[in-house]
C-alpha positions in Angstrom: 6.4 12.7 2.8 5.7 9.0 2.3 3.1 7.5 0.0 0.0 6.6 2.1 -2.5 5.7 -0.7 -2.3 3.6 -3.9 0.3 1.2 -2.4 0.8 -2.4 -3.3 -2.1 -3.6 -1.2 -4.5 -0.7 -2.1 -4.0 -0.3 -5.8 -6.7 -2.7 -7.1 -9.5 -1.0 -9.2 -11.9 -1.7 -6.3 -9.7 0.3 -3.9 -9.5 3.4 -6.1 -12.8 4.9 -4.9 -11.8 4.3 -1.3 -8.4 5.9 -1.8 -10.0 9.0 -3.3 -12.6 9.1 -0.6 -10.0 9.1 2.2 -7.7 11.6 0.4 -10.6 14.0 -0.1 -11.8 13.4 3.5 -8.4 14.2 5.0 -8.3 17.4 3.0 -11.8 18.3 4.2 -10.8 17.7 7.8 -7.7 19.8 7.6 -9.5 22.7 6.1 -12.4 22.4 8.5 -10.0 22.6 11.5 -7.5 25.1 10.2 -7.1 28.4 12.1 -7.7 31.7 10.3 -4.4 33.3 9.2 -4.3 37.1 8.8 -1.1 38.1 7.0 0.9 41.0 8.4 1.0 42.6 4.9 -2.0 41.9 2.8 -0.7 43.5 -0.4 3.1 43.1 -0.4 5.3 45.0 -2.8 6.7 43.3 -5.9 10.4 42.3 -6.0 13.2 41.5 -8.3 13.6 37.7 -8.8 17.3 37.9 -9.9 18.2 39.9 -6.8 16.1 37.4 -4.7 18.2 34.4 -6.0 21.4 36.2 -5.0 20.1 36.8 -1.5 19.0 33.2 -1.0 22.3 31.8 -2.2 24.3 34.2 0.0 22.7 34.6 3.4 22.7 30.9 4.5 19.3 29.6 3.3 21.0 26.7 1.6 22.3 25.5 5.0 18.8 24.1 5.7 17.1 24.0 2.3 17.9 22.3 -1.0 17.2 23.9 -4.3 19.3 22.4 -7.1 19.8 18.9 -5.9 17.7 15.9 -7.0 18.9 13.4 -4.4 18.0 14.4 -0.8 20.0 11.6 0.7 23.2 12.8 -1.1 23.2 16.2 0.6 23.0 15.0 4.1 20.5 15.5 7.0 21.6 19.1 7.8 20.6 20.4 4.3 17.2 18.7 4.5 16.2 20.2 7.8 14.1 22.8 6.1 11.4 22.4 3.4 12.9 21.7 -0.1 12.4 24.8 -2.1 12.1 23.1 -5.5 8.7 23.8 -6.9 7.7 25.8 -3.9 6.1 28.4 -6.2 3.5 25.8 -7.2 2.5 25.2 -3.6 1.5 28.6 -2.3 1.1 32.3 -3.2 3.4 35.2 -3.5 1.8 37.0 -0.6 2.2 34.0 1.7 5.9 33.6 0.8 6.6 37.3 1.3 5.0 37.3 4.8 6.7 34.0 5.7 10.3 35.1 4.9 9.7 38.5 6.4 8.4 37.3 9.7 8.1 33.4 10.1 6.7 33.6 13.6 3.8 35.7 12.6 2.5 32.6 10.9 3.8 29.9 13.3 5.1 31.1 16.7 6.8 27.6 17.2 8.7 27.5 13.9 12.4 26.8 13.7 12.7 29.2 10.7 14.8 32.1 12.0 14.1 35.7 11.6 16.6 36.7 8.9 16.1 40.5 9.6 15.2 41.2 6.0 14.1 44.5 4.7 10.7 44.7 3.0 12.4 44.9 -0.4 14.7 41.9 0.4 11.6 39.9 1.4 9.9 40.9 -1.8 12.9 39.9 -3.9 13.2 36.5 -2.3 9.4 35.8 -2.6 9.6 36.9 -6.3 12.4 34.4 -7.0 10.8 31.6 -5.0 7.6 32.0 -7.1 9.7 31.2 -10.2 10.5 27.7 -8.8 7.4 25.9 -10.1 6.2 22.6 -11.5 3.2 23.5 -13.6 2.3 19.9 -14.4 1.7 19.2 -10.8 -1.0 21.7 -10.3 -2.6 20.9 -13.7 -3.4 17.4 -12.6 -7.2 16.9 -12.3 -8.7 16.5 -8.8 -10.8 13.4 -8.7 -14.0 14.0 -6.8 -14.9 11.7 -3.8 -17.4 9.1 -4.7 -20.4 9.6 -2.5 -21.1 5.9 -2.1 -17.5 5.2 -1.1 -17.6 8.0 1.4 -20.8 6.7 2.9 -19.6 3.1 3.1 -16.3 4.1 4.8 -18.1 6.4 7.2 -20.5 3.6 8.1 -17.6 1.2 8.6 -16.5 3.4 11.5 -20.0 4.2 12.9 -20.8 0.5 13.4 -17.9 0.3 15.8 -20.0 2.2 18.4 -23.6 1.5 17.3 -25.8 -1.2 15.6 -26.0 -1.5 11.9 -29.5 0.0 11.9 -28.4 2.9 14.1 -25.4 3.5 11.8 -27.7 3.6 8.7 -30.0 6.1 10.5 -27.1 8.3 11.6 -25.6 8.2 8.1 -28.9 9.5 6.6 -28.7 12.6 8.9 -25.1 13.5 7.8 -24.6 15.6 4.7 -21.8 14.5 2.5 -19.6 17.4 3.8 -20.1 16.2 7.3 -19.3 12.6 6.3 -16.1 13.8 4.7 -14.9 15.6 7.8 -15.8 12.6 10.0 -14.0 10.2 7.6 -11.0 12.5 7.4 -10.6 12.5 11.2 -10.9 8.7 11.3 -8.4 8.4 8.3 -5.8 10.6 10.0 -6.2 8.4 13.1 -5.9 5.3 11.0 -2.7 6.2 9.2 -1.1 8.1 12.1 -0.6 11.3 10.2 -0.3 13.2 13.5 2.9 11.2 14.3 4.8 13.6 12.0 2.4 16.6 11.8 0.8 18.8 14.4 -2.9 18.4 13.7 -5.7 20.1 15.6 -7.7 17.5 17.5 -4.8 15.0 17.8 -2.5 16.8 20.2 -2.6 14.0 22.8 -2.6 11.0 20.5 0.3 8.5 20.6 2.1 7.1 17.5 0.5 4.1 16.0 3.7 2.2 15.1 5.0 -0.9 16.7 7.2 -0.4 19.7 10.8 -1.0 18.5 12.8 -0.6 21.8 13.6 -4.4 21.9 12.5 -5.4 18.4 15.9 -7.1 17.8 15.1 -9.6 20.6 11.8 -10.8 19.1 11.7 -14.5 18.0 11.4 -15.0 14.2 8.1 -16.9 14.7 6.5 -13.6 16.0 7.0 -12.0 12.6 4.3 -12.6 10.0 6.0 -13.5 6.7 2.7 -14.2 5.0 3.1 -16.1 1.7 6.0 -14.0 0.4 9.3 -15.6 -0.7 10.4 -12.9 -3.1 9.0 -9.6 -4.4 9.7 -6.6 -6.6 10.4 -3.4 -4.6 9.3 0.0 -5.8 12.5 0.5 -7.8 12.1 -2.7 -9.7 14.8 -4.6 -7.7 14.0 -8.2 -7.0 14.2 -8.9 -3.2 14.4 -12.4 -1.6 12.7 -13.1 1.7 14.6 -15.3 4.2 12.8 -16.3 7.4 15.1 -14.3 9.7 14.5 -11.2 11.7 16.9 -9.0 9.7 15.3 -10.1 6.4 11.7 -9.4 7.7 12.7 -5.9 8.8 14.6 -5.1 5.6 11.8 -6.2 3.3 9.2 -4.4 5.5 11.2 -1.2 5.0 11.6 -1.7 1.2 8.0 -2.7 0.6 6.0 -1.9 3.8 2.8 -3.7 2.7 4.4 -6.7 1.0 3.1 -9.2 3.6 -0.5 -8.6 2.3 0.4 -10.2 -1.0 -1.8 -13.3 -1.8 -4.1 -12.6 1.1 -7.8 -11.6 1.1 -8.4 -8.9 3.7 -11.1 -6.3 4.4 -10.1 -2.7 3.6 -9.5 -1.7 7.2 -7.6 -4.9 8.0 -4.8 -4.2 5.5 -1.3 -3.1 6.5 -1.0 0.7 6.8 2.7 1.6 6.9 3.3 4.1 4.1 6.1 3.7 1.5 9.1 5.8 2.2 10.8 4.7 -1.1 14.0 3.6 0.8 16.9 2.5 -1.2 18.6 -0.9 -0.4 21.4 1.0 1.3 19.0 3.0 3.4 17.0 -0.1 4.4 20.1 -2.0 5.3 21.3 0.9 7.6 17.9 1.1 9.4 17.8 -2.7 9.7 21.2 -2.7 11.4 19.9 -0.2 13.9 16.7 -2.1 14.7 18.3 -5.5 15.1 20.6 -3.9 17.6 17.6 -2.8 19.7 17.6 -5.8 22.1 16.9 -6.7 25.8 20.6 -7.6 26.2 22.7 -5.6 28.6 26.5 -5.8 29.0 27.5 -7.6 32.1 29.0 -5.4 34.8 32.1 -7.5 34.9 32.9 -6.6 31.3 32.7 -2.9 32.0 35.9 -0.8 32.5 36.5 0.6 36.0 34.7 3.9 36.3 33.6 6.4 38.9 30.0 5.9 40.2 28.9 8.9 38.1 30.4 7.5 34.9 29.1 4.0 35.6 25.6 5.4 36.1 25.6 7.1 32.7 26.4 3.7 31.2 23.9 1.7 33.3 21.0 4.1 33.4 21.0 4.7 37.1 20.9 7.7 39.4 23.4 9.0 41.8 22.4 10.3 45.3 25.1 11.7 47.6 27.8 9.7 45.9 26.0 6.3 46.0 24.4 4.6 43.0 21.2 2.6 42.7 20.5 0.8 39.5 17.1 1.5 38.1 
């Protein structure tokens, strides 16, 4: 999960009320649009945590989930397919965990989590052990309340897109704070593209908000906005130098997604929105290598090895009808 709020271009004191307003608003929208969940077993039996740990470590759970490791990148993509289980006991309840491991599809019919064919006692043992994986300080953090003025100002900033300033003020006066929060949450989810990674009710048909990258490597350097930045300090304290080249722009965008706003005066909604994924230099270099290779260039047919029509079509993106090929 990347960092959406309190980034380099939204961490000034004046931005704090807006950050908290949007965070509270997204939470309000998600709760307002969540479906009712009725657990299969409302009062599950208690289990043995020690036995639960042995089950988790022996039946293949660690093929998709990590528990002991601190570095997700070091364990590879297969082991991060499932939710990391570290601190999972601080995120939910014993009853939910029991029902989840006992029958995942009862909660989410489309889940990739398999039915492990556990007995009720095994499910209770696993849930008991998972509840011991906690991070108490996380849940002890205070929850800042949304500032009513910030919520109102941000809500109005969206209302004026479809009505006059006077009409927006009149509409705002008829909206209770709760209604404003849900409205602002919907607009914030749309603004930051949360639905690109998550399935969210109300956004099923929305397209991702990111820039099309299919031929990004063919773009001319003058089409990239380098702003006023020549060097900057990334999230890990490493000093990064900006060269006016396509690879350098992409690399620095990945390392510090909102760096190009440095030294600029922008309104809140005009600021860059890409979240910070905390990519290491090695990860950013790898992704940059892929993106600069996404170009309009195609290998000339005369440089291709002799192939059958079917094989050639698989290389040239064409279709085969009755033994003949037409390039698309």
